[in-house]
C-alpha positions in Angstrom: 93.3 12.2 137.0 90.9 12.3 140.0 91.7 11.8 143.6 91.9 8.3 144.9 90.2 7.3 148.1 92.1 5.9 151.1 91.0 2.7 152.8 89.1 4.5 155.5 87.2 6.6 152.9 86.5 3.5 150.8 84.7 1.9 153.8 83.3 5.0 155.4 79.7 3.8 155.8 80.8 0.4 157.1 83.2 2.0 159.5 80.3 4.1 160.9 78.2 1.0 161.2 81.1 -1.0 162.9 82.9 1.7 164.9 86.3 0.7 166.3 87.1 -1.7 163.5 90.0 -0.9 161.2 89.3 -1.2 157.4 90.8 -4.7 157.1 88.7 -5.8 160.2 85.6 -4.4 158.5 86.2 -6.6 155.5 86.8 -9.6 157.7 83.6 -8.8 159.7 81.5 -8.3 156.5 82.7 -11.7 155.2 81.8 -13.4 158.5 78.4 -11.7 158.5 77.7 -13.0 155.0 78.1 -16.5 156.5 76.5 -16.1 160.0 74.3 -13.0 160.3 71.1 -15.0 160.0 72.1 -17.2 163.0 71.7 -14.2 165.4 68.8 -12.0 166.5 70.8 -8.8 166.9 74.3 -7.3 167.1 75.8 -4.5 169.2 79.1 -2.8 168.2 81.9 -1.1 170.1 80.2 -2.1 173.4 81.8 -0.5 176.4 82.6 -2.8 179.3 84.4 -2.5 182.7 84.7 0.4 185.1 86.8 2.9 183.2 88.8 5.7 185.0 87.0 8.3 187.0 89.1 11.4 187.6 87.2 12.3 190.7 84.7 14.8 192.1 87.0 17.8 191.4 86.1 17.4 187.7 82.8 18.5 186.2 80.3 15.7 185.8 80.3 15.8 182.0 84.1 15.5 182.0 84.0 12.7 184.5 81.4 10.8 182.3 83.6 11.3 179.2 86.7 10.1 181.0 85.0 7.0 182.2 83.5 6.2 178.8 86.8 6.9 176.9 88.8 4.6 179.3 86.4 1.6 179.3 87.3 -1.5 177.3 85.4 -1.7 174.0 84.3 -5.0 172.4 84.1 -5.2 168.6 80.8 -6.9 168.7 78.2 -8.7 170.8 76.0 -11.1 168.9 72.7 -12.2 170.5 70.7 -15.4 170.0 67.8 -14.8 172.4 69.4 -14.3 175.8 72.7 -16.0 174.7 75.5 -13.4 174.1 78.6 -14.1 172.1 81.5 -11.7 172.6 83.4 -11.2 169.4 86.8 -9.8 168.6 87.7 -9.2 165.0 91.3 -9.1 164.0 93.6 -9.2 160.9 96.2 -11.9 161.8 94.9 -12.7 165.3 97.5 -13.3 167.9 98.0 -13.5 171.7 96.7 -9.9 172.2 93.5 -10.7 170.4 92.9 -13.7 172.6 93.9 -11.6 175.7 91.3 -9.0 174.8 88.5 -11.6 174.8 89.8 -13.2 178.0 89.7 -9.7 179.6 86.2 -8.8 178.4 84.7 -12.1 179.6 84.9 -11.5 183.4 83.9 -7.8 183.0 80.9 -8.9 180.9 80.0 -11.6 183.3 80.1 -9.3 186.3 77.8 -6.7 184.5 75.4 -9.3 183.1 74.5 -11.7 185.8 71.0 -12.0 184.5 71.9 -13.8 181.2 73.6 -17.2 180.5 77.4 -17.4 180.4 78.7 -15.6 177.3 80.4 -17.4 174.5 83.7 -16.1 173.1 84.5 -15.9 169.4 87.7 -14.7 167.7 87.1 -13.9 164.0 90.2 -13.4 161.7 91.5 -14.0 158.2 94.6 -15.8 159.7 96.0 -16.6 163.1 99.4 -16.7 164.5 100.8 -20.2 165.3 99.6 -21.7 168.5 96.7 -19.3 169.0 94.2 -22.0 168.0 95.6 -24.3 170.8 95.5 -21.5 173.4 92.0 -20.5 172.3 90.7 -24.0 172.6 92.2 -24.3 176.1 90.3 -21.2 177.2 87.0 -22.1 175.5 87.3 -19.5 172.8 86.0 -20.4 169.4 88.2 -19.3 166.5 86.8 -18.8 163.0 89.2 -18.1 160.1 87.5 -16.3 157.2 89.3 -15.9 153.8 89.0 -12.3 152.7 89.8 -10.4 149.5 91.4 -7.1 150.5 91.9 -5.8 147.0 89.2 -3.1 147.5 91.7 -1.4 149.8 94.5 -1.3 147.2 95.3 2.3 146.2 96.2 3.6 142.8 99.8 4.6 143.7 100.0 6.7 140.5 97.9 9.4 142.1 100.1 9.7 145.2 101.9 13.0 145.3 104.7 11.4 147.4 105.7 8.8 144.8 107.4 9.6 141.5 105.1 9.5 138.5 105.5 6.5 136.2 104.6 5.7 132.6 105.3 2.3 131.1 108.1 1.5 133.6 109.8 5.0 133.2 110.1 7.2 136.2 109.5 10.9 135.8 110.8 13.2 138.5 
């Protein structure tokens, strides 16, 4: 019996294309792209936004730059239609924290991009927690719920060395 792949390995090329997204988020995003990719001119992923933390002049410049970059906020995606940006957060079962991320990114983005129209905000998920749609609407955040088949992420548990082997309902230790 060969080795089975874990979810991250199954989606390795997509995870490199969409850095920062977890395997389930990659599948949600791919499903959304199938519906909407042609509506946009371009996409940017894992976009850094905000000031980040600078440890100060006592640190070497390369370490300071790395510290700033690693502590900045990172948006899942920015979609462009001409000069119109849409800031996108992708989540499996979106809740208050997902909405909070977008509401945090928005003023940081606005301060850094005064030369383009006010960004739109979009939360993409396979399901949302109760009340998030109401809160999102109040704040002007569009929510799109996309049905997704996650079966590609299912693992063949028979190959796991940490579970007992089974054959026809019988457990072998």
